[in-house]
C-alpha positions, 0 to 999 in steps of 0.5 A: 074175128073170133079165133078157133082152136084146131083139135088135132086128135079129137076123142071121146076119151079126151086127155086120157087116150092122148096120153096113152097113144104112142105115136105123138104127131102121128094120127091113126088112120081108118087103114090102121084100124082096118088092118088091126081089126083084120089082124085080130081076126086072123091071129096065129095059133101062137098069138091065140094061145098067149092072148088066152093068158093075157086077156081080161087082166089075168096077169094084173094088168090090161093088155090090148091085142093088135094095137096101133101105135102109128105107124106100126101095129104091135101084137100085144100092148100094156099101156099101164107099163108101156110093155109091148109083146111080140110073137114072131115067126121065122120071117122076123129072123134078123130082120132090118125092118123090125130093128127100125120099128123096135128103135122107134117104139123104144124111143117112145118109152116103150119096153119090148119083149119078143117070143118065137112062136114055138116058145109060146106054143111049147112053153107058155108057162116060161113065157108067162114068167118072163112077162111077169118079170118085166111087169114087176119092173118100175115104169120109166117116166122119161122115155129113154133112147134104149127104151130102158125103164128107170126107177119110178118107185119114188113117185109111188109108181108101179105094179100094186100087188 
């Protein structure tokens, strides 16, 4: 009898996709994909305005919009820097579910930046400046419980100028 290997996450991209996925041990489902697709088609005005500035690597790194990190979908995600950007309306003001979600995502080594809708709509340049400052920080190689970034300059990692 021959042993067969079980492939947990088959992907046409192989290991590369596995390294970029954050929900280790949690598979993306069709409903995750459908929900992300729905959210991409129904973005808020603030999300649309920010996406116009993030797409096509205009800040020097690539971003994905409405990206699934099971079991959550984040507004914008930069895999190279493990940076999540959330654009929130009033319903997110001191929301316990958001705290739990943030803890989960930060435990995976991500950094989260949150902006209010009105901040994006009224001060896009200030928002972009905050994002650029965060992108210049070195990427942590080891996830910390609080999502803090540790210096990776010794390994030659970071943003190319």
